[in-house]
N, C-alpha and C positions, 0 to 999 in steps of 0.2 A: 909056409913063409917064415922067414927068419925074423926074430924079435928085433934086431937092429934095423931091419928094413921097415917094420911097422912103426918104430919110434921115429924114424926118418920121415915117413909119410905123415904121421901125426904132427910132428914139428912143422913140416912144410905147410900142412893145412892150417895150423894155428897161425903161422906167420902170414899166410894169405888173408885169413879172416881179420887179423889185427890190422894189416895194411889197409884192407877195404874199409874197416870201421874208422880209422883215422883219416883216410883220404876222403871219405864221404861225410865226415862230421862237420865240415865247414872250415874250421880253423880260422886263422886270421886272413882277412881279405887283403890281397896284395894289390895296391894301386900301381898302375903302369908307370914306369920310370921313378918309382918311389925312392930309389937309391940316389936320384939326382935332386931330391927336394931340398929346400932351404931348411925346413923343420918338419918333423913328424911327431905329432902328439898322440900317444896311445893311452887308452884307459880301459878298465873293465866296463862292460856294457850294462851293468846293473844300475843304471841311472834313469832319470825320468824321461829322457829322450831316446834311450837306446844307443847313445853315441859310443862308437868304438874307436874312431881315430879321425884326426884331421891332418891333411898333408898339404903343406904350403909350398908352392912353386913361385917362380918369378912373376908369373902372370895369371895364376889361378890358385884356388884352394879347393881341394876335394875332401868332402866330409862323408864319412861312412857311418850309417846308423843300422842297428839290427831292426829289421822290418817288423818282426813279431812284437818286440818290446815297444817300438814306437807306435804301432797300431793299438796296442793294449792300454797304454797310458792315456790319461786325459789331456796331457800336455803336448803341444807342438806337433800335431799329426801331419806328417808329410803327405799322407794319403789325401788329405783335404786340399793341399797345394796341387797335387797331381790332378785331382778332379777339376780344379779351375783351369787347367791347361798350362803348359810350359810358357806360353806367351803372356799369361797373367801371373805367373809365379814371381815372387820377389825374394831377393837375397841381398846380403850385404857383406862386405869385407871391410873391417876397420883397420885403418893404417895410421901409424904415428908419424909425426914430423913431416908430413907432406900436404900439399894442397891440390885441389882439382881432381879428386879421385872419382872413378866411375866403376860401377859393379853391375854385372848381369848374371842371370841364371842360365848357364849353357845347357845343362841337362839334369834331369832327375831320372835315374835308371834303377830298375830292380834287378839285382844280380846276386845269385846265390843266397837268397833270403835277406838281402840288405838293400837299403836305399843308399845309392851313391849319388851325391849331389855335387855337381861341378859348378863353381862360381868363378867367372873370369873377372879380372880387375885391371885397371890401368890408372896411372896418375901422372900429373905433370912432374917434371924433375925439380920442381921448386922445393927446396928444403927450408923449413921454417927456422930451425936451429942447426947451423953447420957442425956444432959440437956433439949432436945427438944422431944416432942412426935412424934410418927409415925402416920400419918393420911392420909386419902384419901382426896386429895384437888381438884380433878376434874375427869372427865370421858368423853368419847365421842364415837361416832360411825361414820364411814366413815370420811368425812372431817368436821364434826360438833364437836365442843368442848364445854364442860360445865365446868366452874370454879365455885366452891362452895362458896368460900369467906364468910364462916359463914352465909350463907343464902342470902347474897347479890350477887346473881348469875350473871355470865357473860357468854353469848353465843357468839360463833364465828364460822364462816364458811368460808372456803376459796375456791376460784375457780382459778385454774392456767391454763395458756395456752400461748404458744409463749413467748413473752417477758414481760408478765404482770401477776401479781397475784392480785386478788381482795379479800379483807378480809372484811366480814360483821360482825359487832359487835353490840350487844345489851345487856344492863345491867338491872338488876332487883333490885330495892331498897326494901328490906324486910320490913322495917318500914312503908313505904308509900304503900306497896303492889302494885307497879306500874312499868311497863316496860318503858324504854326509847325508842326513835325511833331507828330503825336500822341505823347504820352509816356505810358508805363504805370507806375503805382505799385502796389505789391503790399503788402497788409497781412495778416499772419497772426494768427489768433485761435485759439490751441490750445483744443480742446474739453476741458472738464473731465469727468472720469469721475465718475459718481454712485455707482459701486460701489467702495467702499474697504474 
């Protein structure tokens, strides 16, 4: 065998192996018709919910979470929502400058190691302030909330019980492409005794 032929075969095998590794490594999840979205918010998934992206359309918001990260953290487990059943799942889309909005969870799918949550929304065309735009400013599922803030995302998740509510907050600085540490805020609500 000729040395040039061996180098060619070795190069071809390396190319095939590299292609297989990158094709199977997951990469970014592509939402169907993402190029037609009003907004696409991307971030690194090293956050308390495993959020990778939120894609805003005229009538729906699709939120993508890394499943393994979301399952591992103690915050906002989507698996718990799935266990309740889609008919009992709740989500929300926060809109600015409109009234009469309505939101529903269309689906929570597990695709390529990710939770893909689709929330539909509608609203009356009544604009509160005609000088301001109507826009989607946030969304969430279960007790997890995402504020978009023009790409400087803010995640929050609350746990309530008894006389206490714990709220976990984490922010993403788009320019630095970095998440802050998750901070915990605690609120106490003393129970009132009905026996006096």
